[in-house]
BALOBA-1460 file (C-alpha; in Angstrom, 3 decimals):
// residues 275
<rec num="1" residu="m" x="0.000" y="0.000" z="0.000"/>
<rec num="2" residu="g" x="3.024" y="2.210" z="0.435"/>
<rec num="3" residu="c" x="3.569" y="1.929" z="-3.307"/>
<rec num="4" residu="l" x="0.498" y="3.970" z="-4.160"/>
<rec num="5" residu="f" x="2.233" y="7.354" z="-4.032"/>
<rec num="6" residu="v" x="5.141" y="8.934" z="-5.914"/>
<rec num="7" residu="q" x="7.118" y="11.917" z="-4.705"/>
<rec num="8" residu="d" x="6.543" y="15.016" z="-6.811"/>
<rec num="9" residu="d" x="10.239" y="15.794" z="-7.171"/>
<rec num="10" residu="a" x="10.841" y="12.407" z="-8.825"/>
<rec num="11" residu="l" x="9.275" y="13.794" z="-11.959"/>
<rec num="12" residu="d" x="11.773" y="16.690" z="-11.973"/>
<rec num="13" residu="r" x="14.862" y="14.496" z="-11.947"/>
<rec num="14" residu="g" x="14.671" y="13.480" z="-15.580"/>
<rec num="15" residu="p" x="13.463" y="10.448" z="-17.512"/>
<rec num="16" residu="d" x="15.780" y="8.036" z="-15.704"/>
<rec num="17" residu="s" x="14.184" y="8.813" z="-12.345"/>
<rec num="18" residu="c" x="10.734" y="8.419" z="-13.826"/>
<rec num="19" residu="c" x="11.777" y="5.066" z="-15.296"/>
<rec num="20" residu="n" x="13.043" y="3.867" z="-11.910"/>
<rec num="21" residu="v" x="9.806" y="4.952" z="-10.260"/>
<rec num="22" residu="s" x="7.829" y="3.074" z="-12.912"/>
<rec num="23" residu="k" x="9.895" y="-0.058" z="-12.331"/>
<rec num="24" residu="r" x="9.295" y="0.157" z="-8.593"/>
<rec num="25" residu="l" x="5.566" y="0.564" z="-9.152"/>
<rec num="26" residu="v" x="5.472" y="-2.444" z="-11.484"/>
<rec num="27" residu="r" x="7.393" y="-4.515" z="-8.942"/>
<rec num="28" residu="c" x="5.058" y="-3.454" z="-6.125"/>
<rec num="29" residu="n" x="2.009" y="-4.204" z="-8.260"/>
<rec num="30" residu="s" x="3.392" y="-7.691" z="-8.931"/>
<rec num="31" residu="m" x="3.879" y="-8.278" z="-5.207"/>
<rec num="32" residu="n" x="0.363" y="-7.061" z="-4.493"/>
<rec num="33" residu="s" x="-0.963" y="-9.457" z="-7.127"/>
<rec num="34" residu="i" x="0.822" y="-12.367" z="-5.461"/>
<rec num="35" residu="t" x="-0.570" y="-11.298" z="-2.091"/>
<rec num="36" residu="r" x="-4.086" y="-11.178" z="-3.520"/>
<rec num="37" residu="d" x="-3.609" y="-14.629" z="-5.064"/>
<rec num="38" residu="m" x="-2.541" y="-16.068" z="-1.719"/>
<rec num="39" residu="g" x="-5.460" y="-14.314" z="-0.059"/>
<rec num="40" residu="g" x="-7.696" y="-16.067" z="-2.580"/>
<rec num="41" residu="e" x="-6.210" y="-19.454" z="-1.649"/>
<rec num="42" residu="v" x="-6.776" y="-18.766" z="2.049"/>
<rec num="43" residu="l" x="-10.310" y="-17.620" z="1.247"/>
<rec num="44" residu="t" x="-10.972" y="-20.838" z="-0.672"/>
<rec num="45" residu="l" x="-9.929" y="-22.984" z="2.292"/>
<rec num="46" residu="r" x="-12.035" y="-20.940" z="4.688"/>
<rec num="47" residu="s" x="-15.065" y="-21.068" z="2.399"/>
<rec num="48" residu="t" x="-14.843" y="-24.849" z="2.056"/>
<rec num="49" residu="g" x="-15.018" y="-25.294" z="5.816"/>
<rec num="50" residu="a" x="-17.845" y="-22.766" z="6.089"/>
<rec num="51" residu="y" x="-19.918" y="-24.574" z="3.449"/>
<rec num="52" residu="k" x="-19.572" y="-27.852" z="5.304"/>
<rec num="53" residu="a" x="-20.510" y="-26.198" z="8.608"/>
<rec num="54" residu="a" x="-23.572" y="-24.576" z="7.024"/>
<rec num="55" residu="s" x="-24.729" y="-27.896" z="5.582"/>
<rec num="56" residu="r" x="-24.441" y="-29.565" z="8.982"/>
<rec num="57" residu="l" x="-26.327" y="-26.816" z="10.810"/>
<rec num="58" residu="a" x="-29.032" y="-26.941" z="8.128"/>
<rec num="59" residu="s" x="-29.356" y="-30.729" z="8.629"/>
<rec num="60" residu="a" x="-28.289" y="-31.290" z="5.024"/>
<rec num="61" residu="t" x="-25.901" y="-33.842" z="3.600"/>
<rec num="62" residu="p" x="-22.226" y="-32.827" z="3.296"/>
<rec num="63" residu="p" x="-21.846" y="-30.896" z="0.015"/>
<rec num="64" residu="p" x="-20.323" y="-32.925" z="-2.846"/>
<rec num="65" residu="a" x="-17.164" y="-31.720" z="-4.557"/>
<rec num="66" residu="h" x="-18.923" y="-30.024" z="-7.473"/>
<rec num="67" residu="v" x="-21.192" y="-28.095" z="-5.077"/>
<rec num="68" residu="l" x="-18.152" y="-26.752" z="-3.238"/>
<rec num="69" residu="s" x="-16.564" y="-25.764" z="-6.557"/>
<rec num="70" residu="r" x="-19.787" y="-24.092" z="-7.647"/>
<rec num="71" residu="g" x="-19.999" y="-22.056" z="-4.460"/>
<rec num="72" residu="i" x="-16.374" y="-20.932" z="-4.615"/>
<rec num="73" residu="g" x="-16.796" y="-20.071" z="-8.299"/>
<rec num="74" residu="w" x="-19.792" y="-17.818" z="-7.652"/>
<rec num="75" residu="q" x="-17.927" y="-16.269" z="-4.758"/>
<rec num="76" residu="g" x="-15.187" y="-15.397" z="-7.244"/>
<rec num="77" residu="v" x="-17.791" y="-13.765" z="-9.495"/>
<rec num="78" residu="g" x="-18.924" y="-11.689" z="-6.524"/>
<rec num="79" residu="i" x="-15.354" y="-10.559" z="-5.830"/>
<rec num="80" residu="l" x="-14.985" y="-9.611" z="-9.501"/>
<rec num="81" residu="l" x="-18.112" y="-7.449" z="-9.284"/>
<rec num="82" residu="d" x="-16.790" y="-5.888" z="-6.075"/>
<rec num="83" residu="g" x="-13.669" y="-4.847" z="-7.936"/>
<rec num="84" residu="l" x="-15.607" y="-3.484" z="-10.892"/>
<rec num="85" residu="f" x="-17.844" y="-1.363" z="-8.661"/>
<rec num="86" residu="g" x="-14.994" y="-0.201" z="-6.432"/>
<rec num="87" residu="t" x="-16.190" y="-1.570" z="-3.099"/>
<rec num="88" residu="v" x="-13.943" y="-1.231" z="-0.064"/>
<rec num="89" residu="t" x="-13.711" y="-4.987" z="0.570"/>
<rec num="90" residu="g" x="-14.382" y="-8.110" z="-1.447"/>
<rec num="91" residu="s" x="-17.071" y="-10.712" z="-0.872"/>
<rec num="92" residu="t" x="-16.346" y="-13.491" z="1.557"/>
<rec num="93" residu="v" x="-18.231" y="-16.201" z="3.381"/>
<rec num="94" residu="s" x="-20.052" y="-14.980" z="6.493"/>
<rec num="95" residu="v" x="-19.235" y="-17.159" z="9.480"/>
<rec num="96" residu="e" x="-21.643" y="-15.091" z="11.584"/>
<rec num="97" residu="n" x="-24.570" y="-15.987" z="9.326"/>
<rec num="98" residu="i" x="-23.671" y="-19.661" z="9.602"/>
<rec num="99" residu="g" x="-23.832" y="-19.362" z="13.377"/>
<rec num="100" residu="l" x="-27.143" y="-17.528" z="13.022"/>
<rec num="101" residu="l" x="-28.432" y="-20.390" z="10.889"/>
<rec num="102" residu="g" x="-27.589" y="-22.818" z="13.679"/>
<rec num="103" residu="s" x="-29.103" y="-20.705" z="16.467"/>
<rec num="104" residu="t" x="-32.381" y="-19.980" z="14.624"/>
<rec num="105" residu="r" x="-32.621" y="-23.349" z="12.814"/>
<rec num="106" residu="v" x="-33.829" y="-21.486" z="9.711"/>
<rec num="107" residu="g" x="-32.077" y="-22.650" z="6.544"/>
<rec num="108" residu="s" x="-34.651" y="-21.819" z="3.895"/>
<rec num="109" residu="r" x="-33.455" y="-20.256" z="0.653"/>
<rec num="110" residu="r" x="-36.554" y="-18.095" z="0.552"/>
<rec num="111" residu="v" x="-35.616" y="-16.493" z="3.874"/>
<rec num="112" residu="i" x="-32.162" y="-15.652" z="2.490"/>
<rec num="113" residu="q" x="-33.661" y="-14.154" z="-0.665"/>
<rec num="114" residu="i" x="-36.093" y="-11.969" z="1.291"/>
<rec num="115" residu="s" x="-33.327" y="-10.883" z="3.672"/>
<rec num="116" residu="a" x="-31.137" y="-9.894" z="0.715"/>
<rec num="117" residu="g" x="-34.008" y="-7.805" z="-0.673"/>
<rec num="118" residu="f" x="-34.399" y="-6.016" z="2.647"/>
<rec num="119" residu="m" x="-30.673" y="-5.312" z="2.784"/>
<rec num="120" residu="i" x="-30.667" y="-3.794" z="-0.697"/>
<rec num="121" residu="f" x="-33.711" y="-1.662" z="0.088"/>
<rec num="122" residu="f" x="-32.578" y="-0.397" z="3.480"/>
<rec num="123" residu="s" x="-29.064" y="0.347" z="2.188"/>
<rec num="124" residu="m" x="-30.655" y="3.282" z="0.340"/>
<rec num="125" residu="l" x="-31.897" y="4.775" z="3.618"/>
<rec num="126" residu="g" x="-29.170" y="6.517" z="5.596"/>
<rec num="127" residu="k" x="-31.219" y="6.597" z="8.803"/>
<rec num="128" residu="f" x="-31.464" y="2.830" z="8.831"/>
<rec num="129" residu="g" x="-27.679" y="2.522" z="8.561"/>
<rec num="130" residu="a" x="-27.311" y="5.026" z="11.393"/>
<rec num="131" residu="l" x="-29.528" y="2.801" z="13.547"/>
<rec num="132" residu="f" x="-27.105" y="-0.110" z="13.171"/>
<rec num="133" residu="a" x="-24.124" y="2.191" z="13.689"/>
<rec num="134" residu="s" x="-25.584" y="3.246" z="17.038"/>
<rec num="135" residu="i" x="-25.531" y="-0.318" z="18.409"/>
<rec num="136" residu="p" x="-22.731" y="-0.581" z="21.049"/>
<rec num="137" residu="f" x="-19.684" y="-2.615" z="20.094"/>
<rec num="138" residu="t" x="-20.127" y="-4.737" z="23.213"/>
<rec num="139" residu="i" x="-23.376" y="-6.078" z="21.761"/>
<rec num="140" residu="f" x="-21.626" y="-6.995" z="18.520"/>
<rec num="141" residu="a" x="-18.813" y="-8.640" z="20.509"/>
<rec num="142" residu="a" x="-21.280" y="-10.767" z="22.465"/>
<rec num="143" residu="v" x="-23.028" y="-11.860" z="19.275"/>
<rec num="144" residu="y" x="-19.697" y="-12.701" z="17.654"/>
<rec num="145" residu="c" x="-18.678" y="-14.843" z="20.636"/>
<rec num="146" residu="v" x="-21.856" y="-16.897" z="20.335"/>
<rec num="147" residu="m" x="-21.801" y="-17.230" z="16.543"/>
<rec num="148" residu="f" x="-18.115" y="-18.067" z="16.170"/>
<rec num="149" residu="g" x="-18.258" y="-20.448" z="19.122"/>
<rec num="150" residu="l" x="-21.173" y="-22.295" z="17.566"/>
<rec num="151" residu="v" x="-19.391" y="-22.670" z="14.221"/>
<rec num="152" residu="a" x="-16.210" y="-23.857" z="15.946"/>
<rec num="153" residu="s" x="-18.164" y="-26.520" z="17.831"/>
<rec num="154" residu="v" x="-19.711" y="-27.676" z="14.552"/>
<rec num="155" residu="g" x="-16.239" y="-28.190" z="13.130"/>
<rec num="156" residu="l" x="-15.252" y="-30.256" z="16.143"/>
<rec num="157" residu="s" x="-18.454" y="-32.312" z="15.832"/>
<rec num="158" residu="f" x="-17.137" y="-33.834" z="12.600"/>
<rec num="159" residu="l" x="-14.630" y="-35.740" z="14.741"/>
<rec num="160" residu="q" x="-17.473" y="-38.045" z="15.811"/>
<rec num="161" residu="f" x="-17.051" y="-39.905" z="12.517"/>
<rec num="162" residu="t" x="-13.462" y="-40.782" z="13.427"/>
<rec num="163" residu="n" x="-12.134" y="-43.052" z="16.138"/>
<rec num="164" residu="m" x="-11.125" y="-40.634" z="18.871"/>
<rec num="165" residu="n" x="-9.895" y="-43.558" z="20.996"/>
<rec num="166" residu="s" x="-6.983" y="-43.795" z="18.572"/>
<rec num="167" residu="l" x="-3.781" y="-42.155" z="19.824"/>
<rec num="168" residu="r" x="-2.969" y="-41.258" z="16.213"/>
<rec num="169" residu="n" x="-6.155" y="-39.219" z="15.811"/>
<rec num="170" residu="l" x="-5.733" y="-37.585" z="19.213"/>
<rec num="171" residu="f" x="-2.210" y="-36.531" z="18.294"/>
<rec num="172" residu="i" x="-3.268" y="-35.055" z="14.929"/>
<rec num="173" residu="t" x="-6.221" y="-33.200" z="16.448"/>
<rec num="174" residu="g" x="-4.244" y="-31.719" z="19.325"/>
<rec num="175" residu="v" x="-1.207" y="-30.655" z="17.298"/>
<rec num="176" residu="s" x="-3.253" y="-29.101" z="14.480"/>
<rec num="177" residu="l" x="-5.434" y="-27.121" z="16.910"/>
<rec num="178" residu="f" x="-2.473" y="-25.893" z="18.960"/>
<rec num="179" residu="l" x="-0.365" y="-24.870" z="15.956"/>
<rec num="180" residu="g" x="-3.404" y="-23.340" z="14.270"/>
<rec num="181" residu="l" x="-3.798" y="-20.990" z="17.235"/>
<rec num="182" residu="s" x="-0.164" y="-20.349" z="18.190"/>
<rec num="183" residu="i" x="1.570" y="-19.823" z="14.830"/>
<rec num="184" residu="p" x="-0.784" y="-17.048" z="13.549"/>
<rec num="185" residu="e" x="-0.626" y="-15.374" z="16.967"/>
<rec num="186" residu="y" x="3.170" y="-15.389" z="16.782"/>
<rec num="187" residu="f" x="3.041" y="-13.883" z="13.282"/>
<rec num="188" residu="r" x="0.644" y="-11.152" z="14.442"/>
<rec num="189" residu="e" x="2.727" y="-10.212" z="17.490"/>
<rec num="190" residu="y" x="5.944" y="-10.214" z="15.458"/>
<rec num="191" residu="t" x="4.376" y="-8.050" z="12.758"/>
<rec num="192" residu="t" x="3.086" y="-5.567" z="15.346"/>
<rec num="193" residu="a" x="6.489" y="-5.239" z="17.007"/>
<rec num="194" residu="a" x="8.767" y="-5.269" z="13.935"/>
<rec num="195" residu="l" x="6.355" y="-3.694" z="11.410"/>
<rec num="196" residu="h" x="7.014" y="-6.614" z="9.061"/>
<rec num="197" residu="g" x="6.305" y="-10.319" z="9.131"/>
<rec num="198" residu="p" x="8.729" y="-13.044" z="10.311"/>
<rec num="199" residu="a" x="9.387" y="-13.824" z="6.641"/>
<rec num="200" residu="h" x="11.525" y="-10.818" z="5.731"/>
<rec num="201" residu="t" x="13.858" y="-11.538" z="2.828"/>
<rec num="202" residu="n" x="14.871" y="-9.617" z="-0.278"/>
<rec num="203" residu="a" x="12.138" y="-11.414" z="-2.217"/>
<rec num="204" residu="g" x="8.995" y="-9.469" z="-1.396"/>
<rec num="205" residu="w" x="6.713" y="-11.940" z="-3.144"/>
<rec num="206" residu="f" x="8.096" y="-14.754" z="-0.973"/>
<rec num="207" residu="n" x="7.499" y="-12.713" z="2.181"/>
<rec num="208" residu="d" x="3.907" y="-12.002" z="1.182"/>
<rec num="209" residu="f" x="3.421" y="-15.662" z="0.310"/>
<rec num="210" residu="l" x="4.438" y="-17.007" z="3.731"/>
<rec num="211" residu="n" x="3.082" y="-14.191" z="5.880"/>
<rec num="212" residu="t" x="-0.367" y="-14.372" z="4.263"/>
<rec num="213" residu="i" x="-0.651" y="-18.121" z="4.773"/>
<rec num="214" residu="f" x="0.588" y="-18.253" z="8.353"/>
<rec num="215" residu="l" x="-1.565" y="-15.344" z="9.511"/>
<rec num="216" residu="s" x="-4.694" y="-17.453" z="8.930"/>
<rec num="217" residu="s" x="-5.541" y="-19.828" z="11.781"/>
<rec num="218" residu="p" x="-7.896" y="-22.089" z="9.768"/>
<rec num="219" residu="t" x="-5.332" y="-22.406" z="6.982"/>
<rec num="220" residu="v" x="-2.483" y="-23.344" z="9.331"/>
<rec num="221" residu="a" x="-4.632" y="-25.877" z="11.193"/>
<rec num="222" residu="l" x="-5.824" y="-27.401" z="7.911"/>
<rec num="223" residu="l" x="-2.316" y="-27.684" z="6.452"/>
<rec num="224" residu="v" x="-0.960" y="-29.331" z="9.594"/>
<rec num="225" residu="a" x="-3.915" y="-31.708" z="9.907"/>
<rec num="226" residu="v" x="-3.826" y="-32.746" z="6.239"/>
<rec num="227" residu="f" x="-0.068" y="-33.291" z="6.326"/>
<rec num="228" residu="l" x="-0.151" y="-35.405" z="9.482"/>
<rec num="229" residu="d" x="-3.284" y="-37.320" z="8.456"/>
<rec num="230" residu="n" x="-1.667" y="-38.378" z="5.184"/>
<rec num="231" residu="t" x="1.774" y="-39.241" z="6.559"/>
<rec num="232" residu="l" x="1.230" y="-40.881" z="9.962"/>
<rec num="233" residu="d" x="0.399" y="-44.591" z="9.839"/>
<rec num="234" residu="i" x="-2.035" y="-44.381" z="6.912"/>
<rec num="235" residu="k" x="-2.024" y="-48.129" z="6.225"/>
<rec num="236" residu="g" x="-5.038" y="-49.807" z="7.774"/>
<rec num="237" residu="s" x="-6.278" y="-46.572" z="9.369"/>
<rec num="238" residu="a" x="-9.044" y="-45.739" z="6.874"/>
<rec num="239" residu="r" x="-11.810" y="-46.687" z="9.304"/>
<rec num="240" residu="d" x="-10.213" y="-44.768" z="12.158"/>
<rec num="241" residu="r" x="-10.004" y="-41.718" z="9.856"/>
<rec num="242" residu="g" x="-13.718" y="-41.950" z="9.033"/>
<rec num="243" residu="m" x="-13.125" y="-42.491" z="5.316"/>
<rec num="244" residu="p" x="-15.932" y="-45.052" z="4.790"/>
<rec num="245" residu="w" x="-18.510" y="-42.587" z="6.117"/>
<rec num="246" residu="w" x="-17.391" y="-39.777" z="3.769"/>
<rec num="247" residu="a" x="-17.097" y="-41.965" z="0.664"/>
<rec num="248" residu="k" x="-20.779" y="-41.838" z="-0.294"/>
<rec num="249" residu="f" x="-20.876" y="-38.045" z="-0.215"/>
<rec num="250" residu="r" x="-18.064" y="-37.524" z="-2.728"/>
<rec num="251" residu="t" x="-20.421" y="-37.634" z="-5.715"/>
<rec num="252" residu="f" x="-23.775" y="-35.981" z="-6.289"/>
<rec num="253" residu="k" x="-25.551" y="-39.314" z="-6.798"/>
<rec num="254" residu="g" x="-23.956" y="-40.881" z="-3.747"/>
<rec num="255" residu="d" x="-26.959" y="-39.867" z="-1.623"/>
<rec num="256" residu="s" x="-30.514" y="-39.402" z="-2.878"/>
<rec num="257" residu="r" x="-31.015" y="-36.385" z="-0.612"/>
<rec num="258" residu="n" x="-28.382" y="-34.348" z="-2.455"/>
<rec num="259" residu="e" x="-30.865" y="-33.483" z="-5.185"/>
<rec num="260" residu="e" x="-33.233" y="-31.996" z="-2.610"/>
<rec num="261" residu="f" x="-30.554" y="-29.904" z="-0.931"/>
<rec num="262" residu="y" x="-28.288" y="-28.809" z="-3.776"/>
<rec num="263" residu="t" x="-30.411" y="-28.555" z="-6.902"/>
<rec num="264" residu="l" x="-30.400" y="-24.992" z="-8.224"/>
<rec num="265" residu="p" x="-33.707" y="-23.119" z="-8.668"/>
<rec num="266" residu="f" x="-35.170" y="-21.997" z="-11.999"/>
<rec num="267" residu="n" x="-33.810" y="-25.084" z="-13.767"/>
<rec num="268" residu="l" x="-30.267" y="-23.715" z="-13.614"/>
<rec num="269" residu="n" x="-28.829" y="-27.214" z="-13.221"/>
<rec num="270" residu="r" x="-28.757" y="-27.559" z="-16.984"/>
<rec num="271" residu="f" x="-26.001" y="-24.904" z="-17.038"/>
<rec num="272" residu="f" x="-24.215" y="-26.365" z="-13.994"/>
<rec num="273" residu="p" x="-24.732" y="-30.118" z="-14.276"/>
<rec num="274" residu="p" x="-23.644" y="-32.221" z="-11.270"/>
<rec num="275" residu="s" x="-20.546" y="-34.331" z="-11.722"/>
């Protein structure tokens, strides 16, 4: 972000200075592009977990692979529109709404559509926005504690399909949770104190690459868990890992209820056929 300005006197130093400034801007833009790409990867991992949590709270079957890809793809379209219209932030999955889904037990698409209509309408009324702005931050903090706690417990509930009497599974669960909390916290504290991340080399793109990944707790926990789960004693541990239970949900036709939960309205499935 520090690359968004150019000193005025640089333009008075001749064409060579202007060329150097242009090269620096191109280099900074390249680094920013890499950072955005890594942010997209982190966002993809977070969205995948959020989709699975939403399906569980809505008492639906786990989403098949093509449904996850479809959701992430449309999320990318939303981010593209955000960029075209110059919004402050991009579109991302709302963990708070997933927690709200679990607390209210309302997972109807029609409710979401009506709520979206209300949001669009009331966004045109400044007084309505002022009403929300007047809500104390302590109220928002309390709501966040409940919503995020509920979603976190949903993620832990998936462990019921594994054998938690296995020392292997206990080790993977404990290490991934601990490192998922401690490593991003270390990166945040280091960045606050040193004004740059722990990865601080001459290659700016490499710094952005590592710092972006390890600042995300879900991403770190997922990477550690996937690595350990696929390297520690994998022979004969399929049942302990819960693989037989997940096998039938890998394809759209693996469960007859998938059509009820994941068929698109208005006959849009002909444009996005299930795989």
